[in-house]
C-alpha positions as MATLAB code, in Angstrom:
seq = 'XXXXXXXXXXXXXXXXXXXXXXXXXXXXXXXXXXXXXXXXXXXXXXXXXXXXXXXXXXXXXXXXXXXXXXXXXXXXXXXXXXXXXXXXXXXXXXXXXXXXXXXXXXXXXXXXXXXXXXXXXXXXXXXXXXXXXXXXXXXXXXXXXXXXXXXXXXXXXXXXXXXXXXXXXXXXXXXXXXXXXXXXXXXXXXXXXXXXXXXXXXXXXXXXXXXXXXXXXXXXXXXXXXXXXXXXXXXXXXXXXXXXXXXXXXXXXXXXXXXXXXXXXXXXXXXXXXXXXXXXXXXXXXXXXXXXXXXXXXXXXXXXXXXXXXXXXXXXXXXXXXXXXXXXXXXXXXXXXXXXXXXXXXXXXXXXXXXXXXXXXXXXXXXXXXXXXXXXXXXXXXXXXXXXXXXXXXXXXXXXXXXXXXXXXXXXXXXXXXXXXXXXXXXXXXXXXXXXXXX';
ca = [
     -10.243   32.941    4.643;
      -8.199   31.980    1.606;
      -5.661   29.129    1.848;
      -2.343   30.098    3.399;
       1.100   28.560    3.514;
       3.505   28.812    6.399;
       7.074   27.613    6.015;
       9.537   26.907    8.795;
      13.000   28.009    7.796;
      15.896   25.774    8.852;
      16.861   28.405   11.442;
      13.585   28.538   13.361;
      12.713   24.868   12.859;
      15.914   23.422   14.316;
      14.421   22.311   17.676;
      11.696   20.358   15.883;
      13.574   18.762   13.023;
      14.411   15.322   14.408;
      11.056   14.708   16.113;
       8.820   16.616   13.716;
       6.818   13.652   12.436;
       6.331   12.076   15.862;
       5.026   15.443   17.053;
       2.796   15.960   14.000;
       1.266   12.470   14.123;
       0.688   12.739   17.892;
      -1.074   16.071   17.295;
      -3.276   14.468   14.602;
      -4.058   11.492   16.851;
      -5.284   13.887   19.564;
      -7.866   15.488   17.255;
     -11.482   14.217   17.387;
     -11.787   10.723   15.953;
     -13.892   11.886   13.012;
     -10.942   14.065   11.986;
      -9.196   11.200   10.241;
      -5.741   11.504    8.782;
      -3.261    9.831    6.468;
       0.475   10.140    7.083;
       2.855    9.287    4.242;
       6.535    8.783    5.016;
       9.243    7.899    2.500;
      12.057    7.169    4.988;
      14.558    9.435    3.267;
      17.486    8.020    1.356;
      15.843    4.710    0.397;
      16.775    4.174   -3.246;
      13.611    3.770   -5.307;
      13.103    4.343   -9.037;
      10.941    7.373   -9.910;
      10.966    8.550   -6.276;
       8.788    7.325   -3.399;
       5.920    9.079   -1.614;
       6.522   12.588   -0.263;
       6.689   13.123    3.506;
       3.137   14.419    3.862;
       0.344   14.465    6.446;
      -3.270   14.921    5.336;
      -5.674   15.847    8.162;
      -9.465   16.125    8.341;
     -12.117   15.982    5.657;
     -13.942   18.822    3.917;
     -15.503   16.416    1.415;
     -15.675   12.610    1.386;
     -16.155   10.002   -1.326;
     -16.893    6.619    0.218;
     -18.249    3.331   -1.131;
     -19.405    0.863    1.461;
     -19.196   -2.887    1.320;
     -21.600   -4.484   -1.108;
     -22.735   -1.192   -2.685;
     -22.134   -2.383   -6.240;
     -24.342    0.374   -7.654;
     -21.875    3.051   -6.468;
     -18.987    3.605   -8.866;
     -16.108    4.788   -6.676;
     -13.970    5.903   -9.629;
     -16.757    7.954  -11.212;
     -17.768    9.524   -7.882;
     -14.197   10.648   -7.333;
     -13.856   11.989  -10.880;
     -17.063   14.037  -10.553;
     -16.085   15.428   -7.156;
     -12.697   16.475   -8.508;
     -14.274   18.036  -11.609;
     -16.675   20.029   -9.418;
     -13.851   21.566   -7.362;
     -10.251   20.492   -8.059;
      -8.394   19.709   -4.865;
      -6.054   17.308   -3.157;
      -7.633   13.973   -2.232;
      -6.194   11.168   -0.148;
      -7.486    7.657    0.442;
      -7.663    4.165   -0.945;
      -9.326    1.721   -3.322;
      -9.913   -1.633   -1.608;
      -9.286   -4.910   -3.422;
     -12.981   -5.868   -3.384;
     -13.806   -3.047   -5.801;
     -13.002   -5.775   -8.331;
     -16.648   -6.766   -7.878;
     -17.699   -3.448   -9.427;
     -15.299   -3.797  -12.340;
     -16.040   -7.417  -13.252;
     -18.749   -9.999  -12.576;
     -17.104  -11.219   -9.393;
     -17.952  -11.700   -5.728;
     -16.323  -12.016   -2.305;
     -17.553  -14.973   -0.264;
     -15.524  -14.453    2.908;
     -16.697  -12.299    5.831;
     -15.552   -8.680    6.080;
     -13.988   -9.023    9.528;
     -12.384   -5.557    9.557;
     -15.237   -3.498    8.156;
     -13.283   -0.945    6.129;
     -15.304    0.678    3.305;
     -14.488   -0.647   -0.161;
     -13.189    2.817   -1.046;
     -12.619    6.010    0.904;
     -11.235    9.406   -0.144;
     -11.179   12.725    1.675;
     -10.403   16.276    0.641;
      -8.210   17.240    3.615;
      -8.615   20.378    5.687;
      -4.863   20.622    6.255;
      -1.800   19.355    4.427;
       1.587   19.301    6.147;
       4.693   18.655    4.053;
       8.123   18.110    5.524;
      11.287   17.886    3.458;
      14.938   18.620    4.236;
      14.133   20.192    7.598;
      11.453   22.511    6.208;
       7.758   22.093    7.050;
       5.044   23.635    4.890;
       1.495   23.897    6.244;
      -1.354   24.472    3.806;
      -5.029   24.853    4.621;
      -7.960   27.123    5.213;
      -8.157   29.147    8.411;
      -5.669   30.360   10.976;
      -2.407   28.727    9.971;
      -0.524   30.630   12.683;
      -2.593   28.989   15.424;
      -2.301   25.576   13.815;
       1.456   25.958   13.549;
       1.767   27.004   17.179;
      -0.366   24.068   18.355;
       1.576   21.567   16.324;
       5.041   22.738   17.310;
       4.102   23.026   20.970;
       2.551   19.577   21.071;
       4.515   17.235   23.349;
       6.447   14.425   21.758;
       4.764   11.232   22.996;
       6.630    8.869   25.272;
       7.585    5.553   23.696;
       4.861    3.035   24.466;
       5.787   -0.630   24.880;
       4.157   -3.118   22.523;
       2.178   -5.653   24.572;
       3.178   -9.134   23.303;
       0.170  -10.963   21.861;
      -0.399  -14.288   20.144;
      -0.555  -14.084   16.365;
      -2.487  -16.823   14.589;
      -2.505  -17.854   10.925;
      -5.781  -18.519    9.166;
      -4.315  -21.656    7.508;
      -1.943  -24.364    8.689;
       1.345  -25.016    6.868;
      -0.054  -28.300    5.509;
      -3.249  -26.623    4.292;
      -1.181  -23.889    2.646;
       0.960  -26.403    0.761;
      -2.107  -28.379   -0.318;
      -3.612  -25.212   -1.767;
      -0.382  -24.455   -3.626;
      -0.578  -27.902   -5.222;
      -4.223  -27.215   -6.123;
      -3.174  -23.981   -7.819;
      -0.465  -25.841   -9.724;
      -3.079  -28.284  -10.973;
      -5.138  -25.323  -12.239;
      -1.999  -24.071  -14.013;
      -1.423  -27.467  -15.643;
      -5.033  -27.424  -16.834;
      -4.505  -24.033  -18.439;
      -6.772  -21.942  -16.190;
      -4.003  -19.507  -15.178;
      -0.274  -19.045  -15.740;
       0.463  -17.638  -12.295;
      -1.624  -16.879   -9.213;
      -0.871  -14.719   -6.188;
      -2.013  -16.723   -3.156;
      -2.306  -14.898    0.180;
      -2.852  -15.965    3.776;
      -4.005  -13.966    6.785;
      -2.352  -13.630   10.187;
      -4.600  -12.199   12.895;
      -5.099  -11.346   16.557;
      -8.467  -11.528   18.283;
      -9.050   -9.373   21.385;
      -6.088   -7.320   20.213;
      -4.782   -4.549   22.480;
      -2.784   -2.186   20.308;
      -1.651    1.413   20.559;
      -1.726    2.227   16.829;
       0.682    5.156   17.028;
       3.293    3.142   18.939;
       2.882    0.163   16.628;
       3.286    2.342   13.543;
       6.540    3.931   14.698;
       7.926    0.586   15.870;
       7.062   -0.995   12.508;
       8.615    1.910   10.631;
      11.778    1.540   12.704;
      12.003   -2.188   11.994;
      10.957   -2.023    8.367;
      11.488    1.465    6.847;
       9.913    1.589    3.404;
       9.452    4.168    0.626;
       5.639    3.961    0.889;
       5.177    3.946    4.654;
       1.593    4.811    5.634;
      -0.419    5.487    8.783;
      -4.182    5.919    8.317;
      -6.913    6.606   10.844;
     -10.520    6.242    9.690;
     -12.802    6.437   12.713;
     -11.864    3.513   14.937;
     -10.010    1.699   12.147;
      -6.315    1.992   11.404;
      -3.784    0.982    8.785;
      -0.097    0.851    9.702;
       1.760    0.146    6.493;
       5.286   -0.538    5.306;
       4.800   -1.049    1.593;
       7.734   -1.323   -0.817;
       5.618   -1.278   -3.994;
       4.168    1.410   -6.251;
       0.925    0.538   -8.035;
       0.536    3.426  -10.460;
       1.614    7.049  -10.761;
       0.521    9.843  -13.097;
       2.745   12.849  -13.768;
       1.262   14.965  -16.540;
       0.404   12.442  -19.250;
       3.035    9.923  -18.118;
       1.819    6.787  -16.351;
       4.242    4.602  -14.398;
       3.666    1.227  -12.750;
       6.300   -0.738  -10.814;
       5.277   -4.307   -9.976;
       7.342   -6.337   -7.530;
       7.792  -10.040   -8.092;
      10.828  -11.739   -6.606;
      11.985  -11.674   -2.979;
      15.044  -12.942   -1.133;
      16.354  -12.242    2.350;
      19.246   -9.887    3.083;
      22.600  -11.310    4.137;
      24.511  -10.924    7.386;
      27.640   -9.633    5.630;
      28.460   -7.573    2.551;
      29.646  -10.691    0.735;
      26.524  -12.663    1.615;
      24.389   -9.686    0.551;
      26.101   -9.656   -2.856;
      25.666  -13.415   -3.214;
      21.944  -13.301   -2.386;
      21.384  -10.331   -4.679;
      23.034  -12.208   -7.555;
      20.986  -15.299   -6.685;
      17.733  -13.362   -6.972;
      18.767  -11.679  -10.226;
      19.776  -15.018  -11.744;
      16.747  -17.019  -10.586;
      14.852  -18.304  -13.630;
      11.755  -18.828  -11.492;
      11.726  -15.283  -10.095;
      12.442  -13.755  -13.498;
       9.613  -15.786  -15.049;
       7.192  -14.614  -12.332;
       8.263  -11.014  -12.804;
       8.065  -11.161  -16.588;
       4.521  -12.572  -16.552;
       3.343   -9.672  -14.386;
       5.235   -7.149  -16.526;
       3.315   -8.428  -19.555;
       0.049   -8.153  -17.624;
       0.836   -4.571  -16.528;
       1.791   -3.627  -20.089;
      -1.635   -4.850  -21.179;
      -3.378   -2.952  -18.353;
      -1.607    0.317  -19.186;
      -2.263   -0.161  -22.911;
      -6.004    0.100  -22.225;
      -5.452    3.793  -21.371;
      -2.318    4.573  -23.384;
      -1.473    6.163  -26.692;
      -0.676    3.511  -29.279;
       2.975    2.509  -29.151;
       3.741    4.452  -25.958;
       3.979    1.534  -23.508;
       7.631    0.978  -22.517;
       9.506   -1.294  -20.125;
      11.936    1.205  -18.627;
      13.642   -1.312  -16.347;
      13.307   -5.089  -16.255;
      14.382   -7.135  -13.219;
      15.808   -4.244  -11.194;
      17.108   -5.437   -7.805;
      16.546   -3.073   -4.870;
      17.596   -3.565   -1.282;
      15.474   -2.917    1.808;
      16.312   -3.619    5.436;
      15.251   -7.273    5.488;
      14.912   -8.279    1.832;
      15.976   -7.699   -1.754;
      13.080   -7.167   -4.180;
      12.920   -7.541   -7.960;
      11.175   -4.436   -9.337;
      10.334   -3.734  -12.966;
       9.221   -0.330  -14.256;
       6.667    0.117  -17.047;
       5.538    3.500  -18.411;
       3.020    4.799  -20.938;
       1.431    8.025  -22.209;
      -2.208    8.589  -21.244;
      -4.552    8.929  -24.251;
      -6.403   12.205  -24.619;
      -9.793   10.435  -24.616;
      -9.102    8.711  -21.267;
      -9.694   10.376  -17.920;
      -7.258   10.143  -15.010;
      -9.652    7.779  -13.245;
      -9.769    5.574  -16.372;
      -6.028    5.030  -15.970;
      -6.524    3.712  -12.414;
      -9.689    1.748  -13.191;
      -8.136    0.011  -16.214;
      -5.166   -1.217  -14.141;
      -7.024   -2.129  -10.941;
      -6.481   -4.337   -9.056;
      -2.748   -4.577   -9.671;
      -1.477   -7.651  -11.510;
       1.257   -8.320   -8.959;
      -1.462   -9.211   -6.423;
      -3.750  -11.231   -8.703;
      -2.069  -13.323  -11.374;
      -2.457  -13.960  -15.069;
      -4.907  -13.896  -16.697;
      -6.327  -11.475  -14.171;
     -10.059  -12.210  -14.127;
      -9.727  -15.985  -13.822;
      -7.047  -15.472  -11.184;
      -9.427  -13.350   -9.109;
     -12.119  -16.030   -9.339;
      -9.691  -18.667   -8.063;
      -8.398  -16.343   -5.348;
     -11.914  -16.008   -3.939;
     -12.416  -19.776   -4.084;
      -9.089  -20.735   -2.510;
      -8.188  -18.030    0.017;
      -9.625  -18.301    3.518;
     -10.021  -14.537    4.141;
     -11.492  -11.532    2.369;
      -8.696   -9.216    1.293;
     -10.567   -5.951    1.766;
      -8.107   -3.067    1.990;
      -5.145   -5.482    1.749;
      -3.771   -5.611   -1.816;
      -5.760   -2.530   -2.683;
      -4.169    0.833   -3.523;
      -3.552    3.815   -1.221;
      -2.375    7.254   -2.223;
      -3.251   10.813   -3.159;
      -4.505   12.920   -6.056;
      -3.405   16.497   -6.793;
      -5.606   19.412   -7.928;
      -4.117   18.922  -11.414;
      -5.259   15.261  -11.516;
      -1.826   13.760  -11.040;
      -1.660   10.914   -8.540;
       0.530    8.339   -6.848;
      -0.687    5.037   -5.350;
       1.140    2.290   -3.516;
       0.114   -1.346   -3.154;
      -1.290   -2.094    0.314;
       1.045   -4.887    1.415;
       3.260   -5.433    4.496;
       0.496   -3.584    6.373;
      -1.301   -4.128    9.682;
      -5.036   -3.401    9.783;
      -6.751   -2.814   13.117;
     -10.356   -2.329   14.228;
      -9.995   -0.910   17.733;
     -13.720   -1.273   18.516;
     -13.861   -4.961   17.604;
     -10.294   -5.464   18.852;
      -9.360   -7.340   15.709;
      -5.956   -6.976   14.032;
      -4.953   -8.533   10.740;
      -2.155   -8.634    8.207;
      -1.730  -10.804    5.145;
       1.174  -11.978    3.033;
       1.392  -13.869   -0.220;
       3.532  -15.093   -3.067;
       3.188  -15.860   -6.756;
       2.525  -19.526   -7.459;
       3.791  -20.926  -10.766;
       3.812  -24.452  -12.192;
       7.303  -25.156  -10.848;
       6.869  -23.524   -7.431;
       8.078  -25.462   -4.393;
       5.303  -25.380   -1.729;
       7.879  -25.471    1.074;
       9.781  -22.513   -0.365;
       6.580  -20.541   -0.960;
       5.569  -21.040    2.684;
       9.033  -19.926    3.778;
       8.673  -16.790    1.621;
       5.353  -15.992    3.316;
       6.947  -16.341    6.748;
       9.815  -14.073    5.656;
       7.375  -11.377    4.510;
       5.374  -11.719    7.746;
       8.418  -11.564   10.021;
       8.637   -7.805   10.625;
       5.009   -7.395   11.734;
       4.680  -10.752   13.463;
       7.814  -10.425   15.560;
       6.830   -6.890   16.571;
       3.390   -8.010   17.776;
       4.721  -11.062   19.548;
       7.417   -9.068   21.327;
      10.382  -10.758   19.669;
];
């Protein structure tokens, strides 16, 4: 049967409007485990330059492109390009950080505790869009039956989050010692800036992924909110950062560097916002990554087309202000859409400058393998446009091994204060950590 669309008009969708996504995700969770899904949610009305993700649910897999850990002979980008060329379609999935080992002569010495593939993409069987009270269902088969099942599915009861002890892979003293070690590398000219990350984890974790996702989204609504199920592994994400987007021949990247907490009052909010905008340290960090991203985009861009559309933009989220810069370019005619991603991956905001030496030091100094964390998650359209976020502020969970993990980091520069950098990490970890610990 050819693909069909079914739209709910505002009149006949009224009873389902407020709880539509809870109902849709619960329906997807009840499908067989090998019917994975990815839910994207933009938390409407969050101001974000160039628009956030759509509200979209991808379900099932007609075709899969997957690269497993250590399979350096498998080129994830080329596999995806060939599959798309064979039959253009939507694809959804991620590129994990450790694909760096395919792109450069690099390695990953730490254990893969979570076991996610290095890359995974699926051509979905069903796509459900929801915008302004209207749901659109696209897929092959009986869309009427699917629609009836979805809309009749019971809204799940709110599940309590069982408080559990969250541990950090490094102590505060060890963290600060590593920051000083990075600063010594900066003084010796190895790097200008390095993004240093630490892992928080739970062993013997007992999580209800669906309940955790909705609770996290309530506490920390973000423009690139994500819920992924891949077998018995889950990602529950609240990312504020776009990695790279393609719209026609236009490429856009929006690195975040610079974070400060939100205030308790309007006046304090304004004061903290001005403090972040005026911080020489934060502006220097942001500018270094902007230069790196300009260089990454230039590898795929028409000569002279790389532009900084916005420098040091300050955007407010529930708990923090972030400094976001926007860089754009025009894709060269001799570069494929996968070249544009490959040439910018992994994102400079999560590595440092220069990128390759930064990644070497990251592997030497960090105590955990990043894996999916600080990779890129998103979707590709049949016309080879795409949009990818940076996998940060995200909880990863292996329900079989009962292991849960999330990581946070900050950019270390020569004048960084180790105490302040540790405080920034704790601020970024607060939403997930407090949720898991029942605070």
